C-alpha positions as CSV (number, residue, x, y, z in Angstrom):
1,M,-69.1,20.4,33.4
2,P,-68.4,17.0,31.9
3,N,-65.0,15.9,30.7
4,F,-64.5,13.3,27.9
5,L,-61.6,11.0,27.2
6,L,-61.1,9.0,24.0
7,E,-58.1,6.7,23.6
8,V,-57.7,4.6,20.4
9,G,-55.2,1.8,21.2
10,T,-53.3,0.3,18.2
11,E,-50.4,-1.7,17.0
12,E,-47.2,0.4,16.6
13,L,-48.0,3.4,14.5
14,P,-45.6,5.1,12.0
15,A,-44.0,8.1,13.7
16,S,-45.1,10.4,10.8
17,F,-48.7,9.3,11.3
18,V,-48.6,10.1,15.0
19,D,-47.6,13.7,14.1
20,S,-50.2,14.0,11.4
21,A,-53.0,12.5,13.4
22,I,-52.4,14.8,16.3
23,A,-52.4,17.8,14.0
24,Q,-55.6,16.7,12.3
25,W,-57.5,16.1,15.6
26,R,-56.3,19.4,17.0
27,S,-57.9,21.1,14.1
28,R,-60.9,18.9,13.4
29,I,-62.3,18.0,16.8
30,P,-62.8,21.6,18.0
31,Q,-64.5,22.4,14.7
32,S,-66.6,19.2,15.0
33,L,-67.8,20.3,18.5
34,T,-68.6,23.8,17.2
35,N,-70.6,22.3,14.3
36,N,-72.7,20.4,16.9
37,N,-73.3,23.5,19.0
38,L,-71.0,22.3,21.7
39,T,-68.3,24.3,23.5
40,A,-65.3,23.1,25.5
41,E,-62.8,24.7,27.8
42,T,-59.8,22.8,26.4
43,V,-59.1,20.1,23.8
44,E,-55.9,18.3,24.6
45,V,-54.6,15.7,22.0
46,Y,-52.0,13.1,22.9
47,G,-50.2,10.4,21.0
48,T,-47.6,7.6,21.3
49,P,-46.6,4.8,19.0
50,R,-49.5,2.7,20.4
51,R,-52.3,5.2,21.0
52,L,-54.0,8.3,20.0
53,A,-56.0,10.2,22.6
54,V,-58.0,13.3,23.2
55,L,-59.1,14.8,26.5
56,I,-61.9,17.3,26.2
57,K,-62.5,19.3,29.4
58,G,-65.5,21.5,30.3
59,L,-68.2,20.2,28.0
60,P,-71.8,21.2,28.6
61,P,-74.2,18.4,29.7
62,Q,-76.2,18.9,26.5
63,Q,-76.6,21.2,23.5
64,P,-78.4,24.5,24.1
65,D,-82.0,24.5,23.0
66,R,-82.5,26.2,19.7
67,D,-85.4,27.7,17.7
68,E,-85.4,27.5,14.0
69,E,-87.7,29.2,11.5
70,I,-88.6,27.0,8.6
71,K,-90.0,28.2,5.3
72,G,-92.7,26.1,3.7
73,P,-94.7,26.1,0.5
74,P,-96.2,29.3,-1.0
75,A,-99.3,30.4,0.8
76,Q,-101.4,30.1,-2.4
77,A,-100.5,26.4,-2.5
78,A,-100.9,25.8,1.2
79,F,-104.4,27.4,1.6
80,K,-107.4,27.5,-0.6
81,D,-110.4,29.5,0.3
82,G,-108.9,29.9,3.8
83,K,-108.6,26.1,4.3
84,P,-105.3,24.2,4.5
85,T,-104.5,22.0,1.6
86,K,-102.6,18.7,1.6
87,A,-99.4,20.8,1.0
88,A,-99.9,22.6,4.3
89,E,-100.9,19.4,6.1
90,G,-97.8,17.6,4.8
91,F,-95.5,20.5,5.8
92,A,-97.0,20.6,9.3
93,K,-96.7,16.9,9.8
94,K,-93.1,16.9,8.6
95,Q,-92.2,19.6,11.1
96,G,-94.2,17.9,13.9
97,V,-96.5,20.8,14.6
98,E,-100.3,21.5,14.5
99,L,-101.8,23.3,11.5
100,D,-102.5,26.4,13.7
101,A,-98.8,26.8,14.2
102,L,-98.4,27.8,10.6
103,E,-97.9,31.5,9.8
104,I,-98.2,33.3,6.5
105,R,-95.6,36.0,5.8
106,P,-94.7,38.1,2.9
107,T,-91.3,37.6,1.1
108,D,-89.6,39.0,-1.9
109,K,-91.1,36.2,-3.9
110,G,-94.6,36.5,-2.5
111,E,-96.4,35.1,0.6
112,F,-95.1,31.8,2.1
113,V,-95.9,29.6,5.0
114,F,-93.5,29.6,7.9
115,V,-93.3,27.7,11.2
116,R,-91.1,28.2,14.2
117,V,-89.8,24.9,15.6
118,S,-88.0,24.4,18.9
119,Y,-85.4,21.8,19.1
120,P,-84.3,20.7,22.6
121,G,-80.6,20.2,23.0
122,R,-79.4,16.6,22.8
123,P,-77.4,15.1,25.6
124,V,-73.6,15.4,25.1
125,A,-73.2,11.7,25.6
126,E,-75.5,11.0,22.7
127,I,-73.6,13.4,20.4
128,L,-70.2,12.1,21.4
129,T,-71.3,8.5,20.6
130,Q,-72.1,9.6,17.1
131,L,-68.9,11.8,16.7
132,V,-66.2,9.4,17.9
133,P,-66.3,7.0,14.9
134,E,-66.2,10.1,12.6
135,W,-63.1,11.4,14.4
136,I,-61.3,8.0,14.3
137,F,-62.0,7.1,10.7
138,G,-61.9,10.6,9.4
139,L,-58.1,10.6,9.9
140,E,-56.1,10.7,6.7
141,G,-52.7,9.2,6.1
142,K,-50.5,7.2,3.8
143,R,-50.7,3.4,3.3
144,F,-53.7,2.7,5.5
145,M,-54.3,-1.1,6.0
146,R,-57.2,-3.5,6.5
147,W,-56.8,-6.1,9.2
148,G,-58.7,-9.3,10.3
149,D,-61.5,-10.2,8.0
150,G,-63.1,-6.8,7.9
151,D,-63.1,-3.8,5.5
152,L,-62.1,-1.1,8.0
153,K,-58.9,0.8,7.2
154,F,-56.6,2.5,9.5
155,S,-52.9,3.2,9.8
156,R,-52.5,0.1,12.0
157,P,-55.0,-2.4,13.5
158,I,-57.1,-0.9,16.3
159,V,-56.7,-3.1,19.5
160,W,-58.7,-1.3,22.2
161,L,-60.9,1.7,22.8
162,V,-61.3,3.8,25.9
163,A,-64.3,6.2,26.1
164,L,-65.0,7.9,29.4
165,L,-67.5,10.7,30.1
166,D,-66.2,11.7,33.5
167,T,-66.4,8.3,35.4
168,E,-68.8,6.5,33.1
169,V,-67.9,4.4,30.1
170,L,-69.5,5.8,27.0
171,P,-70.8,2.8,25.0
172,I,-69.1,2.8,21.6
173,Q,-68.2,-0.1,19.5
174,I,-66.2,-0.6,16.3
175,E,-67.3,-3.5,14.2
176,N,-64.8,-5.0,11.8
177,S,-66.6,-8.0,10.4
178,S,-66.2,-10.8,13.0
179,E,-64.1,-8.6,15.3
180,I,-65.9,-6.2,17.6
181,I,-64.0,-3.7,19.7
182,K,-66.1,-2.3,22.6
183,S,-65.2,0.8,24.6
184,D,-64.1,0.4,28.2
185,R,-62.0,2.2,30.8
186,I,-59.2,-0.3,30.3
187,S,-56.0,0.9,28.6
188,W,-52.6,-0.7,28.4
189,G,-49.3,0.3,29.9
190,H,-45.8,0.2,28.4
191,R,-45.1,-3.0,26.4
192,V,-41.9,-3.7,28.4
193,L,-42.0,-1.8,31.6
194,H,-45.7,-2.4,32.4
195,P,-47.1,-5.1,30.2
196,A,-50.5,-5.1,31.8
197,T,-53.8,-3.3,31.7
198,V,-54.5,0.1,33.2
199,S,-57.9,1.0,34.6
200,I,-58.7,4.7,34.3
201,P,-61.2,5.8,37.0
202,Q,-62.2,9.0,35.3
203,A,-61.4,11.0,32.2
204,T,-59.1,13.6,33.9
205,D,-57.0,10.8,35.4
206,Y,-55.7,9.7,32.0
207,V,-52.3,11.3,31.9
208,S,-51.4,10.4,35.5
209,C,-52.7,6.8,35.1
210,L,-50.7,6.2,32.0
211,R,-47.6,7.8,33.5
212,S,-47.8,5.4,36.4
213,A,-47.7,2.6,33.8
214,F,-44.6,4.1,32.1
215,V,-46.4,5.7,29.3
216,D,-45.9,9.5,28.8
217,V,-48.7,10.4,26.4
218,D,-47.9,14.1,26.1
219,V,-45.8,14.5,23.0
220,E,-44.3,17.8,24.1
221,Q,-43.3,16.5,27.5
222,R,-41.7,13.4,25.9
223,K,-39.8,15.7,23.5
224,A,-38.5,18.0,26.2
225,K,-37.5,15.0,28.3
226,I,-35.5,13.4,25.4
227,E,-33.8,16.7,24.6
228,A,-32.7,17.1,28.2
229,Q,-31.5,13.5,28.5
230,V,-29.4,13.8,25.3
231,K,-27.8,17.1,26.3
232,A,-27.0,15.7,29.8
233,I,-25.3,12.6,28.4
234,A,-23.3,14.7,25.9
235,Q,-22.1,16.8,28.8
236,Q,-21.1,13.8,30.8
237,L,-19.0,12.7,27.8
238,N,-17.4,16.2,27.7
239,G,-19.0,16.7,24.3
240,S,-21.7,18.7,22.7
241,V,-24.8,17.6,20.7
242,T,-26.8,19.0,17.9
243,I,-30.6,18.6,18.4
244,Y,-31.8,17.9,14.8
245,P,-35.5,19.0,14.9
246,E,-36.7,16.2,12.5
247,L,-34.8,13.5,14.3
248,L,-36.0,14.7,17.7
249,Q,-39.6,14.7,16.5
250,E,-39.2,11.2,15.0
251,V,-37.7,9.6,18.0
252,T,-40.3,11.3,20.2
253,N,-43.0,9.4,18.3
254,L,-41.1,6.1,18.4
255,V,-41.1,5.7,22.2
256,E,-43.6,5.8,25.1
257,W,-41.1,6.1,27.9
258,S,-37.7,7.5,26.8
259,T,-34.3,6.4,28.0
260,A,-31.2,7.9,26.4
261,V,-28.6,5.3,25.9
262,V,-25.0,6.1,25.1
263,G,-23.0,3.8,22.7
264,K,-19.5,3.9,21.2
265,F,-17.7,2.9,18.0
266,D,-14.1,2.3,17.1
267,S,-12.0,5.5,16.8
268,E,-10.6,4.3,13.5
269,F,-13.9,5.3,11.8
270,L,-13.3,8.9,12.8
271,N,-11.0,9.0,9.7
272,L,-14.2,9.0,7.6
273,P,-15.6,12.4,6.6
274,P,-17.8,13.5,9.5
275,E,-20.8,13.9,7.1
276,V,-20.7,10.1,6.4
277,I,-20.8,9.3,10.1
278,T,-23.6,11.7,10.9
279,T,-25.6,10.6,7.9
280,V,-25.4,7.0,9.1
281,M,-26.3,8.0,12.6
282,V,-29.0,10.5,12.0
283,S,-30.7,9.5,8.7
284,H,-30.3,5.7,9.0
285,Q,-30.1,4.8,12.6
286,R,-31.8,7.7,14.3
287,Y,-28.9,8.4,16.7
288,F,-27.6,11.7,18.0
289,P,-23.9,12.2,17.2
290,V,-21.6,13.6,19.9
291,F,-19.2,16.4,18.9
292,Q,-16.2,17.8,20.6
293,V,-17.0,20.6,23.0
294,G,-17.6,23.9,21.2
295,A,-17.9,22.1,17.8
296,H,-20.8,22.2,15.4
297,S,-22.4,19.7,13.0
298,R,-19.4,19.7,10.6
299,A,-16.7,19.6,13.3
300,P,-14.8,16.5,14.6
301,L,-16.8,13.9,16.3
302,L,-16.3,11.9,19.5
303,P,-16.5,8.1,19.0
304,N,-19.9,8.0,20.7
305,F,-23.6,8.2,19.9
306,I,-26.8,8.6,21.8
307,T,-29.9,6.6,21.0
308,I,-33.4,6.8,22.5
309,S,-34.6,3.5,23.8
310,N,-38.2,2.5,24.5
311,G,-37.0,-0.5,26.5
312,D,-36.0,-1.3,30.0
313,P,-33.5,1.3,31.4
314,A,-31.9,-1.5,33.5
315,K,-30.8,-3.2,30.3
316,S,-29.3,-0.1,28.7
317,D,-25.9,-1.9,28.4
318,I,-27.5,-4.7,26.3
319,I,-29.4,-2.1,24.2
320,A,-26.2,-0.1,23.6
321,A,-24.2,-3.3,22.6
322,G,-26.8,-4.1,20.0
323,N,-26.8,-0.6,18.5
324,E,-23.0,-0.7,18.6
325,R,-22.9,-3.8,16.4
326,V,-25.3,-2.2,13.9
327,I,-23.3,1.1,13.7
328,R,-20.0,-0.7,13.3
329,A,-21.3,-2.6,10.3
330,R,-22.7,0.5,8.7
331,L,-19.5,2.5,9.3
332,A,-17.4,-0.4,8.0
333,D,-19.5,-0.3,4.8
334,G,-18.9,3.5,4.6
335,Q,-15.2,3.0,5.1
336,F,-15.0,0.5,2.3
337,F,-17.0,2.7,-0.1
338,Y,-14.8,5.7,0.8
339,K,-11.5,3.9,0.1
340,T,-12.9,2.3,-3.1
341,D,-14.1,5.6,-4.4
342,L,-10.8,7.3,-3.7
343,A,-8.9,4.7,-5.7
344,K,-9.5,6.8,-8.8
345,P,-9.9,10.6,-9.5
346,L,-13.4,12.1,-9.6
347,E,-13.1,12.9,-13.3
348,S,-12.9,9.2,-14.1
349,Y,-16.5,8.8,-13.1
350,L,-17.8,11.0,-15.8
351,L,-18.1,8.3,-18.4
352,Q,-20.4,6.3,-16.1
353,L,-22.9,9.2,-16.1
354,E,-23.7,8.3,-19.7
355,K,-25.2,5.1,-18.4
356,V,-27.4,6.8,-15.8
357,T,-30.8,8.0,-17.0
358,F,-31.8,11.5,-16.0
359,Q,-35.3,11.2,-17.4
360,E,-36.4,8.8,-20.1
361,D,-37.1,11.5,-22.7
362,L,-34.2,13.7,-21.7
363,G,-31.2,11.3,-22.0
364,S,-28.6,10.5,-19.4
365,V,-27.1,12.4,-16.5
366,G,-24.1,12.9,-18.8
367,D,-26.4,14.7,-21.3
368,K,-27.7,16.9,-18.5
369,V,-24.1,17.8,-17.5
370,G,-23.5,18.9,-21.1
371,R,-26.5,21.2,-20.9
372,I,-25.5,22.6,-17.5
373,I,-22.1,23.5,-19.0
374,S,-23.7,25.3,-21.9
375,I,-26.1,27.3,-19.7
376,A,-23.2,28.1,-17.3
377,Q,-21.3,29.5,-20.2
378,Q,-24.2,31.8,-21.1
379,I,-24.3,33.1,-17.5
380,N,-20.6,33.6,-17.6
381,Q,-21.0,35.8,-20.7
382,Q,-23.8,37.9,-19.0
383,L,-21.7,38.4,-15.8
384,Q,-18.5,39.1,-17.8
385,V,-16.5,36.9,-15.4
386,S,-12.7,36.7,-15.6
387,Q,-11.0,34.0,-17.5
388,Q,-10.0,32.3,-14.3
389,E,-13.5,32.4,-12.9
390,R,-14.9,31.1,-16.3
391,H,-12.5,28.1,-16.1
392,Q,-13.5,27.3,-12.5
393,I,-17.2,27.5,-13.2
394,E,-17.0,25.3,-16.3
395,R,-14.8,22.8,-14.5
396,A,-17.3,22.7,-11.5
397,A,-20.1,22.3,-14.0
398,S,-18.4,19.3,-15.7
399,L,-17.8,17.5,-12.4
400,C,-20.9,18.5,-10.4
401,K,-22.7,15.2,-10.9
402,A,-19.7,12.9,-11.0
403,D,-20.2,11.6,-7.4
404,L,-23.7,10.3,-8.3
405,V,-22.0,7.1,-9.6
406,T,-19.6,6.6,-6.6
407,Q,-20.4,3.7,-4.3
408,M,-20.8,6.1,-1.3
409,V,-23.5,8.2,-2.9
410,F,-25.2,5.1,-4.3
411,E,-25.5,3.8,-0.8
412,F,-26.1,7.2,0.9
413,P,-27.9,9.5,-1.7
414,E,-28.1,12.2,1.0
415,L,-24.4,12.7,0.5
416,Q,-24.5,13.9,-3.1
417,G,-22.5,17.0,-3.5
418,V,-20.9,16.5,-0.1
419,M,-18.8,13.5,-1.3
420,G,-18.3,15.3,-4.7
421,Q,-16.6,18.1,-2.8
422,K,-14.4,15.8,-0.8
423,Y,-13.5,13.6,-3.7
424,A,-12.6,16.7,-5.8
425,V,-10.2,17.9,-3.1
426,E,-8.6,14.4,-2.9
427,S,-8.3,14.4,-6.7
428,G,-6.4,17.6,-6.8
429,E,-9.2,20.0,-7.9
430,S,-9.0,23.6,-6.7
431,E,-10.9,24.5,-3.5
432,T,-13.1,26.8,-5.6
433,V,-14.2,23.9,-7.9
434,A,-14.7,21.5,-5.0
435,T,-16.8,24.0,-3.0
436,A,-18.9,24.7,-6.0
437,I,-19.7,21.0,-6.5
438,F,-21.2,21.0,-3.0
439,E,-22.8,24.4,-3.2
440,H,-24.6,23.9,-6.5
441,Y,-27.2,21.8,-4.6
442,L,-27.9,24.7,-2.2
443,P,-30.5,25.4,-1.0
444,R,-31.6,21.8,-0.5
445,N,-34.8,22.7,1.3
446,A,-36.7,25.6,2.8
447,G,-34.5,27.5,5.2
448,D,-31.3,26.0,3.9
449,R,-28.3,28.3,3.2
450,L,-27.6,29.6,-0.2
451,P,-24.4,29.1,-2.2
452,E,-21.7,31.7,-1.3
453,T,-19.2,31.3,-4.1
454,L,-19.7,32.6,-7.6
455,A,-19.0,29.1,-9.1
456,G,-21.5,27.5,-6.8
457,Q,-24.1,30.1,-7.7
458,V,-23.7,29.9,-11.4
459,V,-23.6,26.1,-11.6
460,G,-26.6,25.9,-9.2
461,I,-28.6,28.2,-11.4
462,A,-27.6,26.4,-14.6
463,D,-28.6,23.0,-13.1
464,R,-32.0,24.2,-12.0
465,L,-32.6,26.1,-15.2
466,D,-31.9,23.0,-17.3
467,T,-34.3,20.9,-15.2
468,I,-37.1,23.5,-15.4
469,V,-36.8,24.2,-19.2
470,S,-36.5,20.5,-20.0
471,I,-39.5,19.3,-17.9
472,F,-41.6,22.2,-19.2
473,G,-40.5,21.3,-22.7
474,L,-42.0,17.8,-22.2
475,G,-45.3,19.4,-21.1
476,M,-45.0,18.2,-17.5
477,L,-45.9,21.4,-15.8
478,P,-46.7,21.6,-12.1
479,T,-50.4,21.5,-11.3
480,G,-52.0,22.5,-8.0
481,S,-50.1,20.7,-5.3
482,S,-48.5,18.3,-7.7
483,D,-44.9,19.1,-8.5
484,P,-43.0,15.8,-8.7
485,F,-39.8,17.4,-10.1
486,A,-39.9,20.2,-7.5
487,L,-39.8,22.8,-10.2
488,R,-41.3,25.6,-8.0
489,R,-38.6,25.1,-5.5
490,A,-36.0,25.1,-8.2
491,A,-37.3,28.4,-9.6
492,N,-37.5,29.9,-6.2
493,A,-33.9,29.0,-5.7
494,I,-32.8,30.6,-9.0
495,V,-34.4,33.9,-8.0
496,S,-33.3,33.7,-4.4
497,I,-29.6,33.0,-5.4
498,T,-29.7,35.9,-7.9
499,W,-31.1,38.3,-5.3
500,A,-28.8,37.2,-2.5
501,A,-25.7,37.4,-4.6
502,N,-26.8,40.5,-6.6
503,L,-26.1,38.7,-9.9
504,S,-26.8,40.9,-12.9
505,I,-28.5,38.0,-14.8
506,N,-30.9,38.5,-17.7
507,L,-33.3,35.6,-17.0
508,Y,-35.4,36.4,-20.0
509,Q,-32.5,35.9,-22.3
510,L,-31.4,32.7,-20.5
511,L,-34.9,31.2,-20.7
512,E,-35.2,32.0,-24.4
513,Q,-31.7,30.6,-25.3
514,T,-32.2,27.4,-23.2
515,A,-35.7,26.9,-24.6
516,R,-34.4,27.3,-28.1
517,D,-31.6,24.8,-27.5
518,F,-34.1,22.3,-26.1
519,I,-36.4,22.6,-29.1
520,K,-33.5,22.0,-31.4
521,T,-32.7,18.7,-29.7
522,Y,-36.0,17.4,-28.5
523,A,-38.7,19.3,-30.5
524,K,-41.5,18.4,-28.1
525,T,-43.4,21.7,-28.4
526,S,-43.2,25.1,-30.1
527,I,-40.8,27.8,-28.9
528,E,-43.6,30.3,-28.5
529,T,-45.6,28.0,-26.2
530,L,-42.5,27.0,-24.2
531,N,-41.3,30.5,-23.7
532,A,-44.8,31.8,-22.7
533,S,-45.1,29.0,-20.1
534,L,-41.7,29.5,-18.6
535,Q,-42.1,33.3,-18.4
536,E,-45.5,33.0,-16.6
537,F,-44.0,30.4,-14.3
538,F,-41.1,32.6,-13.2
539,I,-43.3,35.7,-12.9
540,Q,-45.5,33.8,-10.4
541,R,-42.4,32.7,-8.5
542,I,-41.1,36.3,-8.3
543,R,-44.6,37.4,-7.1
544,T,-44.7,34.7,-4.4
545,L,-41.2,35.4,-3.1
546,L,-41.8,39.2,-3.0
547,Q,-45.0,38.7,-1.0
548,E,-44.1,35.8,1.2
549,E,-40.4,36.2,1.8
550,R,-39.9,39.9,1.4
551,S,-43.2,40.9,3.0
552,I,-44.2,43.2,0.2
553,D,-47.9,44.2,0.1
554,Y,-49.8,42.5,-2.7
555,D,-50.7,45.8,-4.5
556,L,-47.1,47.0,-4.5
557,V,-46.1,43.6,-6.1
558,N,-48.8,44.2,-8.7
559,A,-47.4,47.7,-9.3
560,V,-43.9,46.4,-10.2
561,L,-45.1,43.2,-12.1
562,G,-48.5,44.1,-13.4
563,E,-51.3,41.7,-14.0
564,S,-51.1,41.6,-17.7
565,D,-48.5,44.3,-18.4
566,A,-46.1,42.9,-21.0
567,E,-43.5,45.7,-20.5
568,Y,-43.3,45.1,-16.8
569,R,-43.1,41.3,-17.1
570,L,-40.3,41.7,-19.6
571,R,-38.5,44.2,-17.4
572,A,-38.8,41.9,-14.4
573,L,-37.3,38.9,-16.2
574,Q,-34.6,40.9,-17.8
575,D,-33.5,42.4,-14.5
576,L,-34.4,40.5,-11.3
577,L,-32.4,42.9,-9.1
578,D,-34.3,45.9,-10.4
579,V,-37.8,44.4,-9.7
580,R,-36.6,43.4,-6.2
581,D,-35.3,46.9,-5.5
582,R,-38.3,48.7,-6.8
583,A,-40.7,46.5,-4.7
584,L,-38.6,47.0,-1.6
585,F,-38.4,50.7,-2.2
586,L,-42.1,51.0,-2.7
587,Q,-42.7,49.2,0.6
588,S,-40.3,51.5,2.4
589,I,-41.9,54.7,1.2
590,R,-45.3,53.3,2.0
591,N,-44.1,52.5,5.5
592,N,-42.6,55.9,6.1
593,G,-45.5,57.9,4.6
594,T,-43.7,59.3,1.6
595,L,-46.0,57.4,-0.8
596,D,-49.0,59.3,0.5
597,K,-47.5,62.6,-0.6
598,I,-47.7,61.6,-4.3
599,Y,-50.4,58.9,-4.3
600,E,-53.4,61.1,-5.2
601,T,-51.6,63.1,-7.8
602,V,-50.0,60.2,-9.7
603,N,-52.8,57.7,-9.3
604,R,-55.4,60.2,-10.6
605,S,-53.2,61.1,-13.5
606,T,-52.6,57.4,-14.3
607,R,-56.3,56.6,-14.3
608,L,-57.2,59.5,-16.6
609,A,-54.3,58.9,-18.9
610,A,-55.7,55.5,-19.7
611,Q,-58.4,57.3,-21.7
612,G,-55.7,58.8,-24.0
613,E,-53.6,57.2,-26.7
614,L,-50.1,57.9,-25.4
615,D,-47.9,54.8,-25.1
616,F,-45.8,54.0,-22.0
617,T,-42.4,54.8,-23.5
618,Q,-42.7,58.5,-24.0
619,L,-41.1,60.9,-21.5
620,Q,-40.3,64.0,-23.6
621,P,-43.1,66.6,-23.8
622,E,-41.9,68.2,-27.0
623,N,-43.8,67.2,-30.1
624,L,-46.5,65.5,-27.9
625,V,-47.9,68.6,-26.1
626,K,-48.8,71.7,-28.0
627,P,-48.5,74.9,-25.9
628,K,-50.6,76.8,-28.3
629,L,-53.6,74.8,-27.2
630,F,-53.2,75.8,-23.6
631,Q,-56.2,77.7,-22.2
632,K,-55.1,78.1,-18.5
633,S,-51.8,78.9,-16.8
634,S,-52.0,75.6,-15.0
635,E,-51.4,73.8,-18.3
636,Q,-48.3,75.8,-19.0
637,A,-47.0,75.2,-15.5
638,F,-47.6,71.5,-15.9
639,Y,-45.7,71.5,-19.2
640,Q,-42.7,73.3,-17.7
641,A,-42.7,71.0,-14.7
642,L,-42.6,68.0,-17.1
643,L,-39.6,69.5,-19.0
644,Q,-37.7,69.8,-15.7
645,L,-38.7,66.3,-14.7
646,V,-37.2,64.6,-17.7
647,P,-33.5,64.8,-16.7
648,Q,-34.3,63.8,-13.1
649,T,-36.3,60.7,-14.3
650,Q,-33.5,59.7,-16.7
651,A,-30.9,60.0,-14.0
652,A,-33.0,58.0,-11.5
653,R,-33.5,55.3,-14.1
654,E,-29.8,55.0,-15.0
655,S,-28.6,55.0,-11.4
656,R,-31.7,53.2,-10.0
657,N,-31.8,55.8,-7.4
658,Y,-35.6,55.8,-7.2
659,Q,-35.6,58.2,-4.3
660,Q,-34.5,60.8,-6.8
661,L,-37.6,60.1,-8.9
662,I,-39.9,60.3,-5.9
663,D,-38.4,63.6,-4.8
664,A,-39.0,65.0,-8.3
665,L,-42.7,63.7,-8.2
666,I,-43.2,65.3,-4.8
667,Q,-42.0,68.5,-6.2
668,I,-44.3,68.4,-9.2
669,A,-47.4,67.3,-7.2
670,P,-48.7,70.8,-6.2
671,T,-48.5,71.8,-9.9
672,V,-50.6,68.8,-11.0
673,S,-53.0,69.4,-8.1
674,N,-53.5,73.0,-9.3
675,F,-54.1,71.6,-12.8
676,F,-56.9,69.4,-11.4
677,D,-58.5,71.5,-8.7
678,G,-56.8,74.9,-8.4
679,E,-58.1,78.3,-9.4
680,Q,-56.7,77.7,-12.9
681,S,-58.0,74.1,-13.1
682,V,-59.1,72.6,-16.4
683,L,-61.6,70.0,-17.6
684,V,-59.4,67.3,-18.9
685,M,-62.1,65.7,-21.1
686,D,-62.8,68.9,-23.0
687,A,-65.3,68.9,-25.8
688,D,-62.6,69.9,-28.3
689,P,-60.7,66.7,-29.2
690,E,-57.4,68.5,-29.8
691,V,-57.5,70.2,-26.4
692,R,-58.6,66.9,-24.8
693,R,-55.7,65.0,-26.4
694,N,-53.3,67.7,-25.3
695,R,-54.3,67.5,-21.7
696,L,-54.4,63.7,-21.7
697,N,-50.9,63.7,-23.1
698,L,-49.7,65.8,-20.2
699,L,-51.2,63.2,-17.8
700,G,-49.8,60.4,-19.9
701,L,-46.3,61.8,-19.7
702,L,-46.5,62.1,-15.9
703,R,-47.8,58.5,-15.7
704,N,-44.8,57.4,-17.8
705,H,-42.4,59.1,-15.5
706,A,-43.9,57.4,-12.5
707,R,-43.9,54.0,-14.4
708,V,-40.1,54.1,-14.3
709,L,-40.7,53.0,-10.7
710,A,-44.2,51.4,-10.8
711,N,-47.7,51.3,-12.2
712,F,-49.4,53.6,-9.7
713,G,-52.8,52.5,-11.0
714,E,-52.3,49.1,-9.2
715,I,-51.5,50.7,-5.8
716,V,-54.4,50.8,-3.3
717,K,-54.7,53.9,-1.1
718,N,-53.7,53.3,2.6
């Protein structure tokens, strides 16, 4: 079984493109082989800063032969008086067969001419020669470039090409105007440790040949080696290290042969906040900080760092010295910014926020802070916080953006909130206010922790709510994958914070008031349009979070939100905790089988009740059901059961103890089943309109009781 190697040698590729290209090839190349009727035992994709490669093992020598039945012209057009016409002759010629190979067969649209054609499988070498350019230039990425005098575009200029089918070079060439790159078996070793060519005898020797030239092409092996080296050095320093996943992935794709190098910096810089030092190291210099043993990412640091070199291990001291000069300069800058910022209290920076534009149509960051304070006050009223909590929340809201105009955050934007917290403490603000300034940015990304203090939660919700309403008010709604203001993430955060902290927030009311305040100031759209857009947006966010993060079945989510159910939409936005609890409860009773005990009864009643006229709000049978119209004892039993159900449903609704409602529905289920199918069963859709209405009202009342929990008409049977 043939094995195929493709290596595309380039100038240094961006680390992010190496990741992306590997992922694309891992997906596309197997699909490409399948599309061409080829199978493979394994498809292994490799990448370094100077090359992308794929090793395909266990290919067939050629495609399998295949037969294909081809439909031609109608028989009436192909033959006249039993003789072939030009239409038949043309069809036979096009398919490369004789006229006697044509067959006439009946179809749904009459008789047509058919022919069965056999296609011999093409040699795998021929197919690969065709596919390789598609694989290379089918890759997608940011900021592709042209090079030389040609029009070809790639992430970086292509320098060499290796294409081996077992031991033979597969002839492929890339033409870029005057430059022609021809495939060969010649690759290149490490730029420093082996600056020479590497001849690859056969495809399966690729990994070992490159390793002998100090190039480790396997990304996962390089990553594991780097992690082990970093941890070993930290241990030698009697320290510990945090392996930041994104940093590890980036440095893995910046080297071909890794050497962990330890450097040091002056202990005086340890007086800086640890976050400043780690930000300089991780985000700007791609170093691994070293912490004291047993510490974590926010604990005291050692005056050391670990960098991953792609150079000569014998010159690690020189490499370390160069990195030490760089880190010293960066930390000295940070020290200067820190001291300068601390020269005045955090509150004094508020005036400068008036000079910083939040969005050209929405005024300054200072204007935004004013709106955040206003929304926070509304939330305070809803939550009925104490006077002390109200003061803390409003103080945190007023200071939450002040650090944006400090020198430290201007230089290191990643530290927004972090420095605000530290400057607030140094300025004499309470610990609660300082913590809220940091926490109001949480969560900063997927998987990040949520704010833990009430002040951080309220200010974080107010900040995001202002952004969402303001941007929606300008008509700049997210579309498809385009969400430049990260509004989906902001809305998800609002709902997640509310759920995690069990905040009794009326989001519907907040949206309406915030939208009304926006319209008064900016008047970019109508209040009706803005409210409708905001409500739909949040309903979709709730739906997504319930399904994807809480693992609620889609039909159960529909049952608590409804597709076009105005009552349920309003109820969800007015009480986020209730919609969460109802969805979780439905999932739990589905999982334990309880839902099955009432499903048939309630679902059947719900579907039939839709043919009646009873609205969703009624629960009391009196005045809606007339006992004098009963014809069977099952109707009277149903009526009595509904009378007993009313207090149970009301108690369940008030206490949100939905198990109480389910127990009551289980109890009434046999009575309803007898109404439908027992010895005293009735025909609901009776010919007498009064009797029919009476029976539909019985079913409508049962539906309404069940609707306190969910719309059972949306639930799919297990």
